[in-house]
VODO-972603 format. One record per residue: residue in one letter; x, y, z of N, C-alpha, C in turn. Coordinates in steps of 0.1 Angstrom, whole numbers, plus 5000, padded with zeros to 4 digits. Example, Ala and Ser with C-alpha at 12.3 -4.5 7.8 and 13.67 -1.06 7.14 Angstrom:
A513249435078512349555078513249675078S512849785071513749895071512950005079
REM end
This chain:
M500849885000500050005000500950135000K501950125008502850245009503550264996K503950164988504650184976503650244966H502350194966501350254957501150404959L501150434972500950574976502050664971L503350624972504450694968504450714953F504050604946503950614931502850714927L501750714934500650814931501050954933L501850984944502351114946503351164936A504151064931505151104921504451134908C503351064904502651094892501951234893L501351264905500751394907501751504905F502951484911504051584910504451614895L504551504887504951524873503851584866M502551554869501451614862501351764865T501651794878501551934882502652014875G503851954874504952024867504552054853T503851954846503451974832502452084831V501452084840500452184839500952324842M501952344851502452474855503352534845A503652474834504552534824503852544811K504152654803503652674790504652734781I504452714768505352774758504752894751V505553004751505153124745505953144732K505353164721506053194708505653324703G506553384695506253514689507353564680R507153684675508153754666508153904670V509453954670509554094674510054174662I509354284658509654364647509754514650D510354584641510554734643509254794638S508554884646507254944642507355034630S508555084627508755184616508755114603D509555004601509654944588509254794588K508754744599508254604601509354504598E510654544599511754454598511954374611P512454254611512654174623513854234631I513754224644514754274653515554154659V516754144655517654034659518254064673G518153964682518753984695517954054705A516654074703515854134713515654044725S515554104737515554024749514054004753I513653874756512353844761512553774774F511953824785512153764798510953784807V510853704817509853714827510353824837K509453914840509854034849510253984863S511354044868511854014881512453874882T512753804871513453674871514553674861K515353574861516453554851516053464840Q514753424839514253334829513953414816G514653384805514353464793515153404781T515053474770515653424757515853544748I516353524736516553634727516053584713T515753684704515153654691516253604682D515853524672516853474662516953574650I517553534640517853614628516553664621E515453594623514153634617513253704628G513753724640513053794650512153704658H512253564656511353474663511953434676F511053394686511553344699510553244704S511053154713510153054719510653054734L509753064743510153064757509152984766E509652894774508852824784508752894797I507552924801507353004813506352944822P506252974835505252924844503852964839D502852874842501552894837500853024843N501353064855500653174862501153304857V502153314848502753434843501753484832K501353614832500453664823501053764813T502253814816502953914808504453884806I505053924795506453914793507054054790T508354074792508954204790509854184778V509754274768510554274756511354404755S512654394753513554504752514654494742F515154604737516254604728516954744729V518254744727519054874728518454974718G518155094723517655204714516155194712M515455094717514055084716513355094730T512155134729511355144742510955014747T511254984759510954854765509454844767R508854724764507454694765507154574774E506054584781505454474788504254424780V504254304775503254254766502454144773A501054154771500154044776500253924767I500353804773500453684766499153644760T499153614747497953574740498153434733P497153364730497253224724497953244710G498553144706499153144692500453224692E500953244680502253324678501953474679M502653534687502453684689503353764680T502953874676503753974669503854104678I505154134681505354244690506154344683E505654474684506354584677507054674687L508354704685509054794693509354924685T509255034693509455174687510755224691A511355314683512655374686512455464699E513455464707513455544719513855694715S512855754709513055894703513455994714Q512855984725513056084736514556084740A515155964741516555954745517456004733L517055964721517856014710517856164707D516656224710516556364709516956444720E517456374731517956444743519156534739V519156654744520256744741521356724751V522556704747523756684755524756794753V525356844764526356944764527656884758V528256944748529456904742530457014741A531556994735532557104735532057224727Y531957344733531557464726530157454720G529257394728527857394724527057274729T526057234722525157124725524857044712Q524556914714524156834703523056734708K522256684698521356574701522156454704K521656374713522356254716522556164704S521656164695521756074683522856114674S523256244674524256284665525656294670I525856254683527256254689528156144683T529356184679530256094673531356044683G531556114694532556084704531956004716A532855984725532555914738532156014748I530856034751530456134761529456064770T529556094783528556054793528056174800Q526756184801526156294808525456254821V525656324832525056284845524256404849R522956384852522056494856522056524871N521456634874521456684888520856584897E519756514893519056424902519956304906E520856274897521756164900522956214909L523356334906524456394914524056414929L522756454931522356484945522056364953K522156244947521956124955523056094965R524256174963525356154972525656294979P525556304992525856424998527356445000V528056504990529456514990529856664989T531056694992531556834992531956874979S532756794972533156834958532256764948V531856844938530856794928531356664921T532656654918533156544911533156414919S533056434932533056314941531756234938A530656304933529456234930529556144919L530656154911530856064899531455934903E531955924916532655804920531755674919G532255584911531555454910530255454902S529955574896528655584889528855604874T530055634869530255664855531355574849P531055494839532155404833533255494827G534455444828535655504822536255614831I535655644842536255754851536455694865T537655724870538055684884538155804893V537355804904537355914913537755864927T538855914932539355874945539055994955G538155974964537856084974538756074985N538756184993539656195005538856255016Y538156165024537356215035538056235047G539356195048540156225059540756365059S540556435048541056575047539856655041P538956705050537756775045538056895036G537256905025537457015016538356995004S539156885005540156864994539456804982D540056844970539456794958539856644956P538956564950539256424948540156414936T540856294935541656264923540756204912V540756264900539856224889540756174878L540556054873541255994862540255954851I540356004839539455964828540255874819R539855754818540455644810541955624814G542155624827543455594832544455714833I545755684835546755784836547355814822G547355934818547755974805549156034804T549756054816551156114816551856064828V553256064827554056014837554456124847N554856234842555356344851554456464852G553556484843552656594843551356564851S550456664851549256654858548356554852T547556484859546556384854545156434855S544956564860543656614862542956654849P541656634847541056674835540856824835L540456874823540057014821538657024825Y538357124834536957154838536457284830V535257264825534657374817533357404823I533057524827531857564833531057664824D529857624820529057704811529857744799G530657654793531357684781532657744782V533157784795534357854797535357764805P536557744801537557674809537657734823Y537657644833537657694847539057664854G539557764860540857754866540957744881G539757734887539757734902539657594907N539457574920539257444926537857404925I537657274922536357224920535557224932S536157224944535457224957534857364959D535157464951534557604952533057594949L532657494941531257494936530357424945N529057474945527957414953527257314944M527057194949526457084942525057124937E524357194945522957234942522857324930D523957384926523957474915524157404902I524557284902524857204890523657144883E523457164870522357104863522856974857T523956974850524456844844525956854844M526556734843527956714841528156614829S528956664819529256574808530756544808I531056414806532456374807532856334792L533856414787534356384774535556284775K535456164770536456064773537456034763D537156074750538156034740538656154732A539556134723540156244716539156314707A538256244701537356304692536456404699S535856364710534956454717535656574724A536956564727537656664734538656744725A538656714712539656774703539556924702L538456994704538357134703538957204714Y539357134725540057204736541557184736G542057124725543557114723544257034733N545557074736546356984745545856994759R545157094763544657104777543656984780A543156924769542156814771542756684771S544056674772544756544771544356444782N543856494793543456404804541956394804G541256434794539756434793539256574798V537956584796537256714799535956684806I535656764816534456754824533656884822L532556884815531756994812530657014822I530657124829529657154840528657264835T527357234836526357324832525657364845T525457494848524857534860523357554857K522657574868521157584868520657714863K519457714857518757834854517257804856S516457904857515057884860514357824847K513457724850512657664840511157684841S510757744852509357774854509057914855E507857954850507458094851507058134865R506758034873506358064887507658104895I507458194905508458224914508558114925Q509758054926509957934935511057964945F510857914957511857924967512057784973N513257744975513557604981514557614992F514257545002515257525014515457385017K516657345018516957205021518157195031T518157105039519257075048519656935048N520856905049521456765050522256755063Q522056655070522856625082523356475081G524556455084525156325083526356305091W526856175091528056135098528956065089Y530256085091531356005084531855895093E531855775087532455665093533355595083R534355525088535255455079534555335072A534655335059533955235051534655105052L535955105052536754975053537554975066P537554855072538254845085539754855083E540454885094541854895094542454755091Y543654755085544354625083544554545096E544454415095544754335106546254345110R546454375122547854395127548154305138T549454285142549754205153549254265166N548854185176548454235189549654235198P549654285210550754295218551454165221F550754055222551353925225552053875212Q551453885201552153845188553353925186F553254055188554354145186555554105195M555354075207556354035217557053905212E556253805207556853685202557753705189V557353805181558153835169559453905174E559353995183560554055189561453955195Y560953855202561753745207562553685196Q561953655185562653585174563753675169N563453805168564453905163565653905172A565353905186566453905195567253775195A566453665194567153535193568053515181N567553565169568353565157569653645159A569553765165570653845168571753775176F571253695186572153625195572853515187V572153445179572753335171573753395161H573353505154574153565145575453615151G575453645164576653695171577553575176G577153455172577953345176577353245187G576153275191575453195201575053055195D574852965203574452825199572952825197R572552795184571152795181570352675187T571052575192570452455198570252475213D570852575219570752595233569652685236K568452635238567252725240567352805253Q568052745263568152815276569052935274A570152915267571053025265570353145257I569553095247568853195239567853275248L567153205256566153265265566853365274N567953325280568653415289569153535282A569653515270570153635262569053735259V567853675255566753765252566253835264N566153765275565653825288566553945292S567853935289568754035294568854155285T568254145272568454255263567154305257L566054225256564854265249564254395255I563954395268563254505274564254625276P565354605282566254725285566854785273D567254705263567954755251567154775239R566054705237565254715225563954785226L563154745236561754795237561554895248Y562354895258562354995269561154995278V560154915275558954915284558354775284N557854735296557254605298555854635303I554754615294553454645298552654525304F553454415307552754295312552954275327N552154185332552154165347553254075352K554254045343555353955347556654025346P557653985354558954055352559554025339D560654105336561254095322561753955319D562253885329562853755327561853635328Q560553665329559553565330558453575319L558753655309557753675299557653565289F558653485287558653385276559053245281T558553145273558953005276560152975268L560752855269561852815262561652805247D560352795243560052795228559852935223G560053035231559853175226558453215225K557553145232556153195233555953265246M554953355246554553425258554053335268A554353365281553953285292552453275292A551853155296550453135295549653235305D550253265316549553355325549953495324A550653535313550953675311549753755306S549553875311548453955307548954105308I548154185301548554335301548054395314I548854475319548454555332547354645329D546354655338545154725336545354865331G546354935337546655075334546955095319Y547654995313548055005299546954955289A546054865294545154785285544254875277G543754985283542855075275543455185268D544855185267545555305261546455265250L546255155243547155105233546555125219D545355165217544655185204544855325200W545855355191546155485186545055535177F544555445168543555495159542255535166D541855475177540655505184540755645190Q541955695194542155825200542555925190A542955885178543255985167542056015158T541055935159539955955150538655985157R537656015150536256045156535256015145K534056015149532956005139532756145133G533056165121532956295114531456335113Y531256465113529856515112529856615101R528756615093528556705082527156765082S527056895081525756965081525857065069E524757075062524657155050523257225049Y523257345045522057425044521957495030Q520857475023520757525010519457605008F519557725003518457815000518557864985S517557844977517557894964516257944959G516258024949515058084943515158104928S514058094921514158114907512758164902G512758214890511558264883511858294869A510858314861511058334846509758404841T510058484830508958544822509258494808S508458554799508658514785509958574779K510458674786511658744781512858734790S512758674801513858664811513658554821D514758514827514758424838515858454848Y515758414860516758434870516858314880Y517958304886518158194896519258244906F518958224919519958254929520058144939S521158134946521258034957522258084967L522058034979522958054990523157924998S524357885001524657765007525757775018Y525557695028526557685039526857545042L528057505043528557365046529557365057D529357285067530257265078530557115080E531857085079532356945080533356935091N533156845100534156805110534656665105G535956665102536556555095536656425104Y536956315097537156185104538356195113M539356265109540556285118540256395128K540656385140540456485150541056615146D540456725150540856865147540956905133S540356825124540256865110538856905106G538757005098537357055094537457145082F536257175077536057255065534757335066D534757465063533557545062533557615049R532357625043532257685030530957755029L530957885025529857965022529858005007T528857975000528758004986527458074982G527558154972526458234967526558244952R525358234945525358244931524158314926M524358394915523258464909523358454894A522358424887522358404872521058474867V521258554856520158624849520358604834N519258574827519258564813518058644808I518358724797517258804791517158784776K515958804770515758794756514758904752P515259024752514359144749513659134735V514459084725513859074712514258934706K513758904695513958764690515458744686W516058854682517458834676518558864686L518158874699519158914709518958824722R519958764727519958694740521258734747A521058754760522158794768521958744783G523158734790523058684804524358694811M524258674824525458674832525258594845S526258544850526258474863527458504871I527258514884528358544894528258434905N529458374907529558274918530658314927A530358324940531358354950531358254961S532558234967532658144978533658194988H533458155001534458185012534558045019Q535858005020536157875025537257875036K537057785046538057775056538457635058F539757605057540257465059540957465073Q540757365081541357355094542157225095N543457235097544257115099544057005089T544057045076543856945066545156915058S546256985062547456965055548356865063N547756745066548456645074548956525066G549056535053549556425045548656315043V547356325048546456205046546156185032G545856285024545356265011546356215001D547656235003548656194993549456064997G548955995007549655875012550955905018S551156025024552456065029552955975040S554255955041554755875052555355965063S554856085064555456185074554856155087Y555456205098554956185111553656255114S553356355106552056425108550856355101N551156245094550056165088549556065099P548356085104547855995115547755855110F547355825098547255695093548555625093Y549555685088550955635088551455615103F551355715111551855705124551255595133C549855595132549155495141549355355135R549455345122549555205116550855145120Y551955225121553255165123553755175137M552955225146553355235160553255095166A554255045173554254915179553054905189P552354785189551154775198551454775213I552654785217552954775231553154915237Y553155025228553455155233552155235234P551855285246550655355249550555495244V549355555243549155695238549655785249H549355755262549755845273550855785281S551555865289552655825297552155745309H552755635312552455555324553755525332Y553555515345554755475353555155335350T556455315348556955185344557355095356E557355145368557655075380556755105391T556555015400555855045413556755095423G556355195430557255255441556955395444T557955465449557755605453558455695443V557755805438558355905430558156035437Y558756145432558656275439558256375428D557556475432557256585423558356685424N558356795417559456895416559656965429A558756955439558957015452559456915462G559756785458560256685467559156605474T557956625471556856555478556756415473P556756315482556656175477555356135472I555256055462554056005456554155855454Q553255775459553255635458552455595445V553155525436552555495423552655345420N551855295412551855155407552255145393K552855045389553255025375551955025366G551955115356550855125347549955245350D550155305362549355425365549755545355Y548755625352548955745343549855845350V550755905342551556015347550756135345L550456215356549556325355550256455355D549656555349550256695349549756765361G550156895363549756965374548256985376A547456975366546056985367545356845369G546156745370545556605372545156535359N545556585348545256525335546356435330P546056315324547056235318547956305308Q549256275308550156345299550356255286W550556315275550856245263552256185264D552356065258553655995258554456035246G555456115247556356155236557556065236G557555955243558755875243559555875256S559155965265559755975278558856065288Y559156055300558556145310559556185321I559256285328560256335338559756305353I560656245361560456235375561556305383Y561356325396562256405404562756315415D563956355420564456285432564056375444Q564456335456564056405468564456555468N565556585461566056715460565456805449G564456745442563856815431564656815418N565656725416566356715404565656635394P565556685382564756605372565556485366Q564756375363565356255357564456215346E564956175335564156135323564055985323V562855935322562555795320562155765306I562855685299562555655285561455545284T560455565276559255475276559155405263R559755445252559655375240560955395231N561155295222562355305213561855325199Q560855405197560255425184559555565184N559855635173559255765171559455855183R560655865188560955955200560756095196D560156165206559856315204558856335193R558056235190556956255180555656195186H554556255183553256205188552156275180V551556205170550656265161549456325167I548956265178547756325184548056445192W549156435200549656555207550056675198E550756645188551056745178549856805172S548856725168547656785162546956875172E547056845185546356925195547057065197L548457055196549157185199549457265186N549557195175549857265162548557315156D548657405146547457455140547757495126S546957465116547057515103545757545097R545657655090544357705084544657765071T543657755062543657815049542357885048I542358015044541258095041541258125026R540258085019540258095005538958175000N539058274992537958344987538058344972T536858314965536858304951535658384945L535858434933534858504926534958474911N533858414906533858374892532658434885G532858514874531858574867531858544852I530658514846530558484832529458564826G529758624814528758704807528758664792Y527558664786527558634772526558714764L526658724751525758794742525658714730D524358684726524058604714523258694704L523758704692523058774681522558674671V521258654670520658564660520558634647L521358594637521358654624520558584614P520358644602519558564592520358454586Y519658364579520158244572520858144581G520358134594520858034603522158064610F522658194610523858234616523558284630T524458254640524458304653525858344657A525958474662527258524667527158534682T528258484688528358474703529558544708L529458624718530558684725530458644740K531458584745531458534759532758564766A532558614779533758654787533658594801N534758564806534858504820535958564827V535758604840536858644849536758564862N537858514866537958434878539158484887T538858514899539858554909539758474921R540958444927541058364939542258404947N542058414960543158434969543058334980S544258294984544358184994545358235005D544958245017545858285028546058165037Y547258105038547557985045548558015056Y548357965068549457965078549557825085K550757795090550957675097551857705109Y551257675120551957695133552457555139E553757545143554257425149554757465163N554357385172554657415186556157385190A556557435201557957415206558157305216V557057225218557157115228557356975222I556756945211556856815205556756825190G557556755183557556755168558656825162D558556865149559556915141560157045146A559357125153559757255158560057255173R560357145178560657125192561857205196G561857275207562957345213563457275225T564757275227565457205239566157315247V565857305260566457405269567657335276S568857395275570057335281570157385295E571157335302571357365316571657515319D572257585310572557725311571357815308G570257745304569057825301568857855286S569857835278569757865264568857755257I568257805246567357715238567957685225S567957555222568457505208567257445201G567357435188566257385180565457505175R564357475168563557575162562757655172N562357585183561557645194560257715189G559557635181558357685176558557755162A557557745153557757795140556357835134L556357935126555157985119555558015104A554757955095554957975081553658035075K553758135067552558195061552758205046T551758165038551758155024550558225018L550858315009549758385002549758354987Y548658304982548458274968547458374963T547658424951546658514944546658464930Y545458434925545258384911544258484904K544458494892543458564883543558514869N542458484863542458444849541258494843W541358524830540158564822540158494808T539058484803538858414790537858504782L538158524769537358594760537158504747Q535858484744535558394733534658464723E534958454710534058494699533758374690Q532458354688532058234680531058274670L531158204658530158224648529658084644R528358064644527757934641526757954629W526757844622525757834611525157694611N523857694612523157564613521957574603M521957474594520857464584520557324581T519257304578518757174574518057184560Y518457084551517857084538517056964535N515956974530515056864526514756774538D514756824550514456744562515356624564R516456624557517356504558518856544560H519256654554520656694554520756814564N521556784575521756884585523256924585I523557054585524957094585525057204596E526157184604526457284614527957314614V528257444613529657494612529857584624L531057564631531457654642532857714639L532957844640534257914639534457984652G535557974658535758044671537158094673H537258194681538558254685538458274700E539658234707539658244722540958294727N540858384736542058444744541958394758Y543058354764543158314778544358374784S544158424796545258484804545158444818Y546358414823546458354837547558424845R547258464857548258534865548258464879Y549458444884549658374897550758444905D550458484917551458554926551558464938Y552858444943553158354954554058424964T553758424977554658484987554658384999Y555958355003556058265014557058325025T556658315038557458365049557458265060S558658235066558658145077559658205088K559258195100560058235111560058135123T561058135131561158045142561458115155N561558035166561858095180560758185185E559658125190558558195194558758265208A558158375210558158435223557058385232F555858365227554658315234554058205226P553558095232552957985225551558025220N551157965209549857975203549558125199R550558195194550358325189550758325174Y549758345165549958315151550358435143A551058525149551558645142553058635140L553558675128555058665125555858745135S555258855141555958935151556258865164N555558745166555858665178557058585177F557758585165558858495163560058585159S561258545165562358635164563358605153E563358485147564358445138563758415124M564258485114563758465100564358335095A563458245090563958115085563958115070S562958175064562858175049561858275044I562158335033561258425026561458415011S560358395004560558384989559158424983G559258444970558058474962558358484948Y557358464940557458474925556158504919K556158534906554958564898555058484885T553858434881553758364869552758424860R553058444847552158494837552058394826Y550858374821550658274810549558324802R549658324788548658354779548558264767T547358244762547258164750546258234741E546358214728545458254718545158144709S543858114706543457994699542458024688Y542557954677541557954667540957804666L539657794664539057664663537957654653A537657534649536557524639536057374640R534757364637534157234637533057234626V533057124619531957094609531256964612Q529956974612529156854615528156834603Y528056704599527056674589526256554593G524956564592524056454596523056424585Y522856294582521956254571520856174578D519656234577518356164580518456114595N519156184603519256154618519756014620R520555964610521055824611522555824610Y523155894601524555894598525156034601N526256034608526856154612528356154610I528856264606530356284605530756414610E531856424616532356544623533856564621A534256684619535656714618535956844626S537056844634537456954643538856994640F539157124643540457184641540657284652R541857284657542257384667543757424665R544057554667545457594666545657694678D546757664686547057734698548357804697G548357924703549657994705549858014720S551057994725551357994739552458084742S552358164753553458254758554558184764R554458054766555557974773556757954764F556557984751557757974742558358114741A559658124745560358244746561358254734N561658374729562658394718564058414724H565058424716566358434720566658574726G565858674722566058814726565558834741G564958734747564558754761563158814762E562458854751561158904751560158794750T558958814755557958714754557558684739S557458564736557058534722555958434722V555258414711554158324710554458234698R554258104701554458004690553157934687W552857924675551657854672551857704671V551057634677551157484678549857424673P549857374660548657314655548357184663T547057164666546657044673546956924665G547656824672548056704666549256714658S550056824659551256844651552356894660S553556854657554756904664555357024659A554957074647555557184640555157314648T556157414649555957534655556357654646R555857764648556257884641556258004650S557358074652557458184661556858314654L556258394663555758524658556758634661
REM end
């Protein structure tokens, strides 16, 4: 009976499987010409079950019986969900005209997406705003093929590293050219407010970037700012609040016990290398016990004496443990970092009439960095106005201003520096047996500078006069009964350096102010001609100072017995940068369509670019009072320098585009540049014309 029951259940299962599946057949064709579409995808929505059409557009797909619709898609066609009907189905797909007719910003103008011949990717505002980032290019990270963006959240306000199609040079800059509203931008990309950006287009190949000449060798990022699109007056306010946390955990490192065993092997190898017997484990143990702590490590943070830490096999004793006073003070990363906080406030307004539109915005951003004592503040404002008083005239202007303050962001975090001021480097390579603060290394009686006895235990914090733990710079001072100071060495690594202590005492700030203005005038002429005059002025000044204390670090001062001070005894460096650049463009366009099939567009342009850069640096040492950031507080001049840079270019450019029936497109570009960086033998400034793509030059 049992066998018959199992057989019946198996038959029912097979019958159910047969009933629950069905075959759908059909043919996919183009709605415009009824031609079959080869390789169209047919699949069940939200599943991986599907197939593609053959050379005649036919398909056959087995699907569950309860499925009522299928999804049909093809590149460049509008995706459809089709209800399943009996018999062979005929499914028509239409061209995705909306996407093909989409206007994309390209070099010196715009084009329909269907007529673009180069490699261009456009990212719209709604995609950019999905990521609350400081620099607008950081929003491209991981979202655009062919572009690599490396952000730096340990140094707030810093611009990310952007690579388009990899590294294109060995010794030169790898940064792309930024163009804002058609004008090359010479400022920092972090000067811009994300809310003011409408679109960003990335020109990835030589064809799409040819009109910008050699400046586009690393690719081009075209940024278009917002303007009003509605005739209603609109006001918007938005605030973002968030926290920064480390996305990836720290590398796994040795713990104190593992570190001690590695150091045992180092000391044992040194003993054998010096002539010791490698088979005599007791002799090796005795040699390590006599040298490891006093000569190599200087501190024993464990609950056992120096000569009882290890077994004959070089392993830590089973009952060895870290003394309580040290146990909570060995994680340097924990005390050097914090949970970063970010707050942003945005206010904007816009409006339009039939003959004008305007847009304005005001934004404030405050970032407290992931590393302690680092931060960034930015206040930006923007105003844009466009007018069209008559049919043949269009004009407009925009002004963008920013005020920025960087605090303690020049610590080498962003460039992978191996300097002592880089907290990642310092904390990562600090041995795990050395504490952040000073601890007494022995149990007993110590004296303060007045000769008062103090009973301490090994591992207790060394306190200052206010009762606060002191940072461990590699040693601390105790006194004998007569008040004479004695130095106790606490570590044999990074003596007189302490990244957290230095960050607390040192200070560095940058104040940067920027102003960027763009104006344009369009004259719409008969027979499809348009003349454009566009001008841009960008000014930036940056005031930077760096103060280094006299207690710990590079500018540490040492007081000798006679009272004299050696070393730098504190230092202050001030740097002033002033930038100014302007661009003037004249363009003539001709655009005409014949017989609804032949479209011709011609661009002729002339561009002048001028760049000025002034640099002044002053450094002094030997401070009179700590934490005074004026040069008059320092008595010794260390360095003073300065220089000016002037650079000008003049360019001629042209582009011809031909399109047939919105299907076939051809484009040719030409640019010729003259640069002031080529000097003649007479010592005067000269200009040499360098045709794009050619090594030939001709002096003027």
